[in-house]
PDB file of N, CA, C and O in Angstrom:
ATOM      1  N   MET A   1       0.830  -1.181   0.000  1.00  0.00           N
ATOM      2  CA  MET A   1       0.000   0.000   0.000  1.00  0.00           C
ATOM      3  C   MET A   1       0.877   1.249   0.000  1.00  0.00           C
ATOM      4  O   MET A   1       1.869   1.322   0.726  1.00  0.00           O
ATOM      5  N   LYS A   2       0.502   2.231  -0.823  1.00  0.00           N
ATOM      6  CA  LYS A   2       1.272   3.464  -0.929  1.00  0.00           C
ATOM      7  C   LYS A   2       1.034   4.370   0.270  1.00  0.00           C
ATOM      8  O   LYS A   2      -0.083   4.478   0.778  1.00  0.00           O
ATOM      9  N   LYS A   3       2.094   5.010   0.706  1.00  0.00           N
ATOM     10  CA  LYS A   3       1.973   5.975   1.787  1.00  0.00           C
ATOM     11  C   LYS A   3       1.546   7.320   1.195  1.00  0.00           C
ATOM     12  O   LYS A   3       2.111   7.773   0.199  1.00  0.00           O
ATOM     13  N   VAL A   4       0.566   7.941   1.802  1.00  0.00           N
ATOM     14  CA  VAL A   4       0.065   9.226   1.324  1.00  0.00           C
ATOM     15  C   VAL A   4       0.984  10.329   1.840  1.00  0.00           C
ATOM     16  O   VAL A   4       1.217  10.448   3.043  1.00  0.00           O
ATOM     17  N   THR A   5       1.501  11.133   0.913  1.00  0.00           N
ATOM     18  CA  THR A   5       2.429  12.195   1.299  1.00  0.00           C
ATOM     19  C   THR A   5       1.677  13.433   1.762  1.00  0.00           C
ATOM     20  O   THR A   5       0.472  13.567   1.549  1.00  0.00           O
ATOM     21  N   LEU A   6       2.402  14.319   2.389  1.00  0.00           N
ATOM     22  CA  LEU A   6       1.831  15.574   2.855  1.00  0.00           C
ATOM     23  C   LEU A   6       1.336  16.407   1.673  1.00  0.00           C
ATOM     24  O   LEU A   6       0.288  17.048   1.758  1.00  0.00           O
ATOM     25  N   GLU A   7       2.083  16.397   0.581  1.00  0.00           N
ATOM     26  CA  GLU A   7       1.675  17.156  -0.607  1.00  0.00           C
ATOM     27  C   GLU A   7       0.361  16.634  -1.176  1.00  0.00           C
ATOM     28  O   GLU A   7      -0.479  17.412  -1.629  1.00  0.00           O
ATOM     29  N   THR A   8       0.184  15.307  -1.151  1.00  0.00           N
ATOM     30  CA  THR A   8      -1.067  14.720  -1.642  1.00  0.00           C
ATOM     31  C   THR A   8      -2.233  15.136  -0.757  1.00  0.00           C
ATOM     32  O   THR A   8      -3.309  15.459  -1.261  1.00  0.00           O
ATOM     33  N   LYS A   9      -2.032  15.132   0.551  1.00  0.00           N
ATOM     34  CA  LYS A   9      -3.078  15.562   1.474  1.00  0.00           C
ATOM     35  C   LYS A   9      -3.442  17.017   1.232  1.00  0.00           C
ATOM     36  O   LYS A   9      -4.616  17.386   1.268  1.00  0.00           O
ATOM     37  N   ARG A  10      -2.433  17.839   0.985  1.00  0.00           N
ATOM     38  CA  ARG A  10      -2.691  19.265   0.718  1.00  0.00           C
ATOM     39  C   ARG A  10      -3.503  19.440  -0.563  1.00  0.00           C
ATOM     40  O   ARG A  10      -4.414  20.266  -0.617  1.00  0.00           O
ATOM     41  N   GLU A  11      -3.174  18.667  -1.586  1.00  0.00           N
ATOM     42  CA  GLU A  11      -3.908  18.748  -2.853  1.00  0.00           C
ATOM     43  C   GLU A  11      -5.356  18.307  -2.683  1.00  0.00           C
ATOM     44  O   GLU A  11      -6.270  18.942  -3.209  1.00  0.00           O
ATOM     45  N   VAL A  12      -5.562  17.217  -1.949  1.00  0.00           N
ATOM     46  CA  VAL A  12      -6.922  16.727  -1.713  1.00  0.00           C
ATOM     47  C   VAL A  12      -7.727  17.776  -0.941  1.00  0.00           C
ATOM     48  O   VAL A  12      -8.899  18.002  -1.242  1.00  0.00           O
ATOM     49  N   ALA A  13      -7.111  18.407   0.038  1.00  0.00           N
ATOM     50  CA  ALA A  13      -7.793  19.446   0.812  1.00  0.00           C
ATOM     51  C   ALA A  13      -8.156  20.633  -0.080  1.00  0.00           C
ATOM     52  O   ALA A  13      -9.245  21.191   0.051  1.00  0.00           O
ATOM     53  N   LYS A  14      -7.261  21.023  -0.977  1.00  0.00           N
ATOM     54  CA  LYS A  14      -7.540  22.138  -1.884  1.00  0.00           C
ATOM     55  C   LYS A  14      -8.670  21.803  -2.843  1.00  0.00           C
ATOM     56  O   LYS A  14      -9.538  22.635  -3.107  1.00  0.00           O
ATOM     57  N   ILE A  15      -8.656  20.584  -3.361  1.00  0.00           N
ATOM     58  CA  ILE A  15      -9.725  20.154  -4.278  1.00  0.00           C
ATOM     59  C   ILE A  15     -11.055  20.111  -3.532  1.00  0.00           C
ATOM     60  O   ILE A  15     -12.083  20.525  -4.068  1.00  0.00           O
ATOM     61  N   GLY A  16     -11.040  19.610  -2.297  1.00  0.00           N
ATOM     62  CA  GLY A  16     -12.254  19.576  -1.489  1.00  0.00           C
ATOM     63  C   GLY A  16     -12.788  20.962  -1.199  1.00  0.00           C
ATOM     64  O   GLY A  16     -13.998  21.189  -1.238  1.00  0.00           O
ATOM     65  N   MET A  17     -11.884  21.897  -0.906  1.00  0.00           N
ATOM     66  CA  MET A  17     -12.307  23.277  -0.650  1.00  0.00           C
ATOM     67  C   MET A  17     -12.919  23.898  -1.899  1.00  0.00           C
ATOM     68  O   MET A  17     -13.958  24.554  -1.829  1.00  0.00           O
ATOM     69  N   ALA A  18     -12.277  23.691  -3.031  1.00  0.00           N
ATOM     70  CA  ALA A  18     -12.785  24.274  -4.290  1.00  0.00           C
ATOM     71  C   ALA A  18     -14.143  23.692  -4.657  1.00  0.00           C
ATOM     72  O   ALA A  18     -15.044  24.419  -5.078  1.00  0.00           O
ATOM     73  N   THR A  19     -14.288  22.384  -4.498  1.00  0.00           N
ATOM     74  CA  THR A  19     -15.551  21.735  -4.830  1.00  0.00           C
ATOM     75  C   THR A  19     -16.671  22.189  -3.912  1.00  0.00           C
ATOM     76  O   THR A  19     -17.767  22.505  -4.376  1.00  0.00           O
ATOM     77  N   SER A  20     -16.405  22.224  -2.622  1.00  0.00           N
ATOM     78  CA  SER A  20     -17.449  22.640  -1.688  1.00  0.00           C
ATOM     79  C   SER A  20     -17.781  24.126  -1.841  1.00  0.00           C
ATOM     80  O   SER A  20     -18.928  24.524  -1.642  1.00  0.00           O
ATOM     81  N   LEU A  21     -16.798  24.940  -2.189  1.00  0.00           N
ATOM     82  CA  LEU A  21     -17.078  26.356  -2.451  1.00  0.00           C
ATOM     83  C   LEU A  21     -17.968  26.501  -3.682  1.00  0.00           C
ATOM     84  O   LEU A  21     -18.908  27.296  -3.681  1.00  0.00           O
ATOM     85  N   PHE A  22     -17.673  25.734  -4.731  1.00  0.00           N
ATOM     86  CA  PHE A  22     -18.499  25.750  -5.946  1.00  0.00           C
ATOM     87  C   PHE A  22     -19.936  25.327  -5.634  1.00  0.00           C
ATOM     88  O   PHE A  22     -20.882  25.957  -6.106  1.00  0.00           O
ATOM     89  N   LEU A  23     -20.103  24.268  -4.846  1.00  0.00           N
ATOM     90  CA  LEU A  23     -21.443  23.805  -4.491  1.00  0.00           C
ATOM     91  C   LEU A  23     -22.177  24.812  -3.614  1.00  0.00           C
ATOM     92  O   LEU A  23     -23.379  25.021  -3.775  1.00  0.00           O
ATOM     93  N   THR A  24     -21.460  25.429  -2.695  1.00  0.00           N
ATOM     94  CA  THR A  24     -22.092  26.428  -1.826  1.00  0.00           C
ATOM     95  C   THR A  24     -22.569  27.626  -2.639  1.00  0.00           C
ATOM     96  O   THR A  24     -23.702  28.077  -2.476  1.00  0.00           O
ATOM     97  N   ALA A  25     -21.719  28.134  -3.503  1.00  0.00           N
ATOM     98  CA  ALA A  25     -22.080  29.298  -4.314  1.00  0.00           C
ATOM     99  C   ALA A  25     -23.167  28.953  -5.331  1.00  0.00           C
ATOM    100  O   ALA A  25     -24.102  29.727  -5.534  1.00  0.00           O
ATOM    101  N   GLY A  26     -23.042  27.791  -5.967  1.00  0.00           N
ATOM    102  CA  GLY A  26     -24.034  27.401  -6.971  1.00  0.00           C
ATOM    103  C   GLY A  26     -25.398  27.130  -6.381  1.00  0.00           C
ATOM    104  O   GLY A  26     -26.413  27.509  -6.964  1.00  0.00           O
ATOM    105  N   SER A  27     -25.435  26.483  -5.237  1.00  0.00           N
ATOM    106  CA  SER A  27     -26.723  26.164  -4.624  1.00  0.00           C
ATOM    107  C   SER A  27     -27.383  27.391  -4.002  1.00  0.00           C
ATOM    108  O   SER A  27     -28.583  27.369  -3.728  1.00  0.00           O
ATOM    109  N   ALA A  28     -26.627  28.451  -3.776  1.00  0.00           N
ATOM    110  CA  ALA A  28     -27.197  29.681  -3.210  1.00  0.00           C
ATOM    111  C   ALA A  28     -28.217  30.314  -4.154  1.00  0.00           C
ATOM    112  O   ALA A  28     -29.080  31.080  -3.724  1.00  0.00           O
ATOM    113  N   LEU A  29     -28.113  29.992  -5.425  1.00  0.00           N
ATOM    114  CA  LEU A  29     -29.046  30.551  -6.409  1.00  0.00           C
ATOM    115  C   LEU A  29     -30.411  29.872  -6.361  1.00  0.00           C
ATOM    116  O   LEU A  29     -31.374  30.395  -6.922  1.00  0.00           O
ATOM    117  N   PHE A  30     -30.512  28.728  -5.708  1.00  0.00           N
ATOM    118  CA  PHE A  30     -31.742  27.939  -5.715  1.00  0.00           C
ATOM    119  C   PHE A  30     -32.205  27.590  -4.302  1.00  0.00           C
ATOM    120  O   PHE A  30     -32.651  26.470  -4.057  1.00  0.00           O
ATOM    121  N   LEU A  31     -32.104  28.524  -3.386  1.00  0.00           N
ATOM    122  CA  LEU A  31     -32.411  28.241  -1.983  1.00  0.00           C
ATOM    123  C   LEU A  31     -33.895  28.024  -1.714  1.00  0.00           C
ATOM    124  O   LEU A  31     -34.253  27.558  -0.633  1.00  0.00           O
ATOM    125  N   LYS A  32     -34.771  28.349  -2.668  1.00  0.00           N
ATOM    126  CA  LYS A  32     -36.203  28.096  -2.464  1.00  0.00           C
ATOM    127  C   LYS A  32     -36.523  26.614  -2.587  1.00  0.00           C
ATOM    128  O   LYS A  32     -37.555  26.154  -2.099  1.00  0.00           O
ATOM    129  N   ASN A  33     -35.633  25.864  -3.243  1.00  0.00           N
ATOM    130  CA  ASN A  33     -35.784  24.427  -3.384  1.00  0.00           C
ATOM    131  C   ASN A  33     -35.237  23.764  -2.115  1.00  0.00           C
ATOM    132  O   ASN A  33     -34.113  24.039  -1.696  1.00  0.00           O
ATOM    133  N   LYS A  34     -36.051  22.887  -1.510  1.00  0.00           N
ATOM    134  CA  LYS A  34     -35.671  22.262  -0.234  1.00  0.00           C
ATOM    135  C   LYS A  34     -34.395  21.426  -0.364  1.00  0.00           C
ATOM    136  O   LYS A  34     -33.540  21.453   0.520  1.00  0.00           O
ATOM    137  N   THR A  35     -34.273  20.694  -1.455  1.00  0.00           N
ATOM    138  CA  THR A  35     -33.085  19.856  -1.656  1.00  0.00           C
ATOM    139  C   THR A  35     -31.835  20.707  -1.815  1.00  0.00           C
ATOM    140  O   THR A  35     -30.791  20.394  -1.242  1.00  0.00           O
ATOM    141  N   MET A  36     -31.934  21.779  -2.588  1.00  0.00           N
ATOM    142  CA  MET A  36     -30.775  22.642  -2.799  1.00  0.00           C
ATOM    143  C   MET A  36     -30.382  23.378  -1.516  1.00  0.00           C
ATOM    144  O   MET A  36     -29.211  23.690  -1.301  1.00  0.00           O
ATOM    145  N   LYS A  37     -31.372  23.650  -0.674  1.00  0.00           N
ATOM    146  CA  LYS A  37     -31.062  24.276   0.603  1.00  0.00           C
ATOM    147  C   LYS A  37     -30.223  23.329   1.462  1.00  0.00           C
ATOM    148  O   LYS A  37     -29.283  23.762   2.128  1.00  0.00           O
ATOM    149  N   ARG A  38     -30.560  22.043   1.445  1.00  0.00           N
ATOM    150  CA  ARG A  38     -29.784  21.049   2.190  1.00  0.00           C
ATOM    151  C   ARG A  38     -28.380  20.893   1.605  1.00  0.00           C
ATOM    152  O   ARG A  38     -27.401  20.754   2.339  1.00  0.00           O
ATOM    153  N   VAL A  39     -28.296  20.919   0.269  1.00  0.00           N
ATOM    154  CA  VAL A  39     -26.985  20.858  -0.390  1.00  0.00           C
ATOM    155  C   VAL A  39     -26.143  22.065   0.020  1.00  0.00           C
ATOM    156  O   VAL A  39     -24.950  21.934   0.298  1.00  0.00           O
ATOM    157  N   HIS A  40     -26.770  23.234   0.056  1.00  0.00           N
ATOM    158  CA  HIS A  40     -26.082  24.468   0.412  1.00  0.00           C
ATOM    159  C   HIS A  40     -25.502  24.396   1.833  1.00  0.00           C
ATOM    160  O   HIS A  40     -24.342  24.742   2.057  1.00  0.00           O
ATOM    161  N   VAL A  41     -26.315  23.946   2.774  1.00  0.00           N
ATOM    162  CA  VAL A  41     -25.861  23.845   4.161  1.00  0.00           C
ATOM    163  C   VAL A  41     -24.762  22.788   4.285  1.00  0.00           C
ATOM    164  O   VAL A  41     -23.748  23.017   4.944  1.00  0.00           O
ATOM    165  N   GLY A  42     -24.962  21.643   3.656  1.00  0.00           N
ATOM    166  CA  GLY A  42     -23.957  20.576   3.706  1.00  0.00           C
ATOM    167  C   GLY A  42     -22.639  20.988   3.091  1.00  0.00           C
ATOM    168  O   GLY A  42     -21.575  20.694   3.635  1.00  0.00           O
ATOM    169  N   ALA A  43     -22.705  21.671   1.955  1.00  0.00           N
ATOM    170  CA  ALA A  43     -21.488  22.131   1.290  1.00  0.00           C
ATOM    171  C   ALA A  43     -20.781  23.198   2.119  1.00  0.00           C
ATOM    172  O   ALA A  43     -19.551  23.256   2.132  1.00  0.00           O
ATOM    173  N   GLY A  44     -21.538  24.033   2.804  1.00  0.00           N
ATOM    174  CA  GLY A  44     -20.933  25.044   3.671  1.00  0.00           C
ATOM    175  C   GLY A  44     -20.196  24.411   4.836  1.00  0.00           C
ATOM    176  O   GLY A  44     -19.101  24.843   5.198  1.00  0.00           O
ATOM    177  N   ILE A  45     -20.800  23.384   5.421  1.00  0.00           N
ATOM    178  CA  ILE A  45     -20.146  22.661   6.508  1.00  0.00           C
ATOM    179  C   ILE A  45     -18.894  21.961   5.997  1.00  0.00           C
ATOM    180  O   ILE A  45     -17.862  21.956   6.669  1.00  0.00           O
ATOM    181  N   ALA A  46     -18.984  21.371   4.805  1.00  0.00           N
ATOM    182  CA  ALA A  46     -17.818  20.704   4.211  1.00  0.00           C
ATOM    183  C   ALA A  46     -16.705  21.710   3.936  1.00  0.00           C
ATOM    184  O   ALA A  46     -15.529  21.403   4.133  1.00  0.00           O
ATOM    185  N   LEU A  47     -17.067  22.900   3.485  1.00  0.00           N
ATOM    186  CA  LEU A  47     -16.068  23.935   3.218  1.00  0.00           C
ATOM    187  C   LEU A  47     -15.312  24.303   4.496  1.00  0.00           C
ATOM    188  O   LEU A  47     -14.091  24.459   4.478  1.00  0.00           O
ATOM    189  N   ILE A  48     -16.035  24.440   5.591  1.00  0.00           N
ATOM    190  CA  ILE A  48     -15.388  24.741   6.866  1.00  0.00           C
ATOM    191  C   ILE A  48     -14.454  23.603   7.266  1.00  0.00           C
ATOM    192  O   ILE A  48     -13.330  23.843   7.707  1.00  0.00           O
ATOM    193  N   GLY A  49     -14.915  22.374   7.112  1.00  0.00           N
ATOM    194  CA  GLY A  49     -14.095  21.217   7.463  1.00  0.00           C
ATOM    195  C   GLY A  49     -12.838  21.111   6.621  1.00  0.00           C
ATOM    196  O   GLY A  49     -11.750  20.877   7.148  1.00  0.00           O
ATOM    197  N   PHE A  50     -12.982  21.282   5.305  1.00  0.00           N
ATOM    198  CA  PHE A  50     -11.811  21.227   4.428  1.00  0.00           C
ATOM    199  C   PHE A  50     -10.849  22.372   4.724  1.00  0.00           C
ATOM    200  O   PHE A  50      -9.634  22.191   4.645  1.00  0.00           O
ATOM    201  N   SER A  51     -11.374  23.544   5.062  1.00  0.00           N
ATOM    202  CA  SER A  51     -10.506  24.682   5.388  1.00  0.00           C
ATOM    203  C   SER A  51      -9.697  24.425   6.656  1.00  0.00           C
ATOM    204  O   SER A  51      -8.505  24.727   6.714  1.00  0.00           O
ATOM    205  N   LEU A  52     -10.350  23.868   7.663  1.00  0.00           N
ATOM    206  CA  LEU A  52      -9.632  23.542   8.903  1.00  0.00           C
ATOM    207  C   LEU A  52      -8.585  22.461   8.657  1.00  0.00           C
ATOM    208  O   LEU A  52      -7.468  22.545   9.167  1.00  0.00           O
ATOM    209  N   TRP A  53      -8.947  21.454   7.881  1.00  0.00           N
ATOM    210  CA  TRP A  53      -7.991  20.383   7.571  1.00  0.00           C
ATOM    211  C   TRP A  53      -6.805  20.948   6.799  1.00  0.00           C
ATOM    212  O   TRP A  53      -5.654  20.625   7.094  1.00  0.00           O
ATOM    213  N   HIS A  54      -7.094  21.807   5.795  1.00  0.00           N
ATOM    214  CA  HIS A  54      -6.040  22.400   4.976  1.00  0.00           C
ATOM    215  C   HIS A  54      -5.082  23.220   5.834  1.00  0.00           C
ATOM    216  O   HIS A  54      -3.865  23.131   5.670  1.00  0.00           O
ATOM    217  N   SER A  55      -5.629  24.014   6.746  1.00  0.00           N
ATOM    218  CA  SER A  55      -4.753  24.852   7.574  1.00  0.00           C
ATOM    219  C   SER A  55      -3.925  24.007   8.548  1.00  0.00           C
ATOM    220  O   SER A  55      -2.838  24.417   8.955  1.00  0.00           O
ATOM    221  N   SER A  56      -4.433  22.837   8.920  1.00  0.00           N
ATOM    222  CA  SER A  56      -3.679  21.985   9.844  1.00  0.00           C
ATOM    223  C   SER A  56      -2.515  21.274   9.159  1.00  0.00           C
ATOM    224  O   SER A  56      -1.647  20.722   9.834  1.00  0.00           O
ATOM    225  N   LEU A  57      -2.487  21.281   7.838  1.00  0.00           N
ATOM    226  CA  LEU A  57      -1.435  20.599   7.090  1.00  0.00           C
ATOM    227  C   LEU A  57      -0.184  21.461   6.898  1.00  0.00           C
ATOM    228  O   LEU A  57       0.794  21.007   6.305  1.00  0.00           O
ATOM    229  N   TYR A  58      -0.210  22.690   7.393  1.00  0.00           N
ATOM    230  CA  TYR A  58       0.936  23.579   7.279  1.00  0.00           C
ATOM    231  C   TYR A  58       1.527  23.818   8.663  1.00  0.00           C
ATOM    232  O   TYR A  58       0.790  23.928   9.643  1.00  0.00           O
ATOM    233  N   PRO A  59       2.858  23.898   8.749  1.00  0.00           N
ATOM    234  CA  PRO A  59       3.494  24.071  10.068  1.00  0.00           C
ATOM    235  C   PRO A  59       3.184  25.435  10.662  1.00  0.00           C
ATOM    236  O   PRO A  59       3.060  26.435   9.955  1.00  0.00           O
ATOM    237  N   LYS A  60       3.065  25.442  11.952  1.00  0.00           N
ATOM    238  CA  LYS A  60       2.839  26.702  12.664  1.00  0.00           C
ATOM    239  C   LYS A  60       4.190  27.264  13.057  1.00  0.00           C
ATOM    240  O   LYS A  60       4.892  26.681  13.883  1.00  0.00           O
ATOM    241  N   GLU A  61       4.554  28.386  12.474  1.00  0.00           N
ATOM    242  CA  GLU A  61       5.841  29.005  12.785  1.00  0.00           C
ATOM    243  C   GLU A  61       5.626  30.100  13.815  1.00  0.00           C
ATOM    244  O   GLU A  61       4.725  30.930  13.691  1.00  0.00           O
ATOM    245  N   LYS A  62       6.455  30.083  14.813  1.00  0.00           N
ATOM    246  CA  LYS A  62       6.394  31.145  15.810  1.00  0.00           C
ATOM    247  C   LYS A  62       7.232  32.307  15.300  1.00  0.00           C
ATOM    248  O   LYS A  62       8.437  32.178  15.086  1.00  0.00           O
ATOM    249  N   SER A  63       6.578  33.434  15.112  1.00  0.00           N
ATOM    250  CA  SER A  63       7.307  34.600  14.627  1.00  0.00           C
ATOM    251  C   SER A  63       7.958  35.308  15.818  1.00  0.00           C
ATOM    252  O   SER A  63       7.332  35.487  16.863  1.00  0.00           O
ATOM    253  N   PRO A  64       9.199  35.699  15.648  1.00  0.00           N
ATOM    254  CA  PRO A  64       9.861  36.410  16.750  1.00  0.00           C
ATOM    255  C   PRO A  64       9.200  37.774  16.957  1.00  0.00           C
ATOM    256  O   PRO A  64       8.876  38.473  15.997  1.00  0.00           O
ATOM    257  N   THR A  65       9.012  38.128  18.192  1.00  0.00           N
ATOM    258  CA  THR A  65       8.370  39.411  18.481  1.00  0.00           C
ATOM    259  C   THR A  65       9.379  40.521  18.260  1.00  0.00           C
ATOM    260  O   THR A  65      10.512  40.462  18.736  1.00  0.00           O
ATOM    261  N   LYS A  66       8.948  41.518  17.537  1.00  0.00           N
ATOM    262  CA  LYS A  66       9.819  42.657  17.262  1.00  0.00           C
ATOM    263  C   LYS A  66       9.424  43.794  18.190  1.00  0.00           C
ATOM    264  O   LYS A  66       8.245  44.095  18.378  1.00  0.00           O
ATOM    265  N   LYS A  67      10.437  44.408  18.756  1.00  0.00           N
ATOM    266  CA  LYS A  67      10.199  45.547  19.615  1.00  0.00           C
ATOM    267  C   LYS A  67      10.217  46.810  18.763  1.00  0.00           C
ATOM    268  O   LYS A  67      11.086  46.997  17.911  1.00  0.00           O
ATOM    269  N   LEU A  68       9.252  47.655  19.011  1.00  0.00           N
ATOM    270  CA  LEU A  68       9.190  48.921  18.293  1.00  0.00           C
ATOM    271  C   LEU A  68      10.205  49.880  18.896  1.00  0.00           C
ATOM    272  O   LEU A  68      10.288  50.057  20.111  1.00  0.00           O
ATOM    273  N   GLU A  69      10.964  50.483  18.013  1.00  0.00           N
ATOM    274  CA  GLU A  69      11.933  51.482  18.473  1.00  0.00           C
ATOM    275  C   GLU A  69      11.387  52.860  18.169  1.00  0.00           C
ATOM    276  O   GLU A  69      11.060  53.175  17.025  1.00  0.00           O
ATOM    277  N   ILE A  70      11.292  53.668  19.193  1.00  0.00           N
ATOM    278  CA  ILE A  70      10.831  55.031  18.994  1.00  0.00           C
ATOM    279  C   ILE A  70      12.044  55.935  18.992  1.00  0.00           C
ATOM    280  O   ILE A  70      12.816  55.984  19.950  1.00  0.00           O
ATOM    281  N   SER A  71      12.192  56.657  17.879  1.00  0.00           N
ATOM    282  CA  SER A  71      13.368  57.536  17.774  1.00  0.00           C
ATOM    283  C   SER A  71      12.992  58.961  18.060  1.00  0.00           C
ATOM    284  O   SER A  71      13.848  59.845  18.020  1.00  0.00           O
TER     285      SER A  71
END
């Protein structure tokens, strides 16, 4: 079995975000339809999930605090 690389996970997360964003935006045009309303809500939840997953795939760098110098 192939090991899934970090780059592959990042690509899958990006594709998931793009797809769920497309579904959320597209279904927003048909919110009077009960089925499309459910698709809209589900796609919005998926977008949040893919966004959180995508952000977790990148390292958290601690930025050094810079002191302001007043001249």
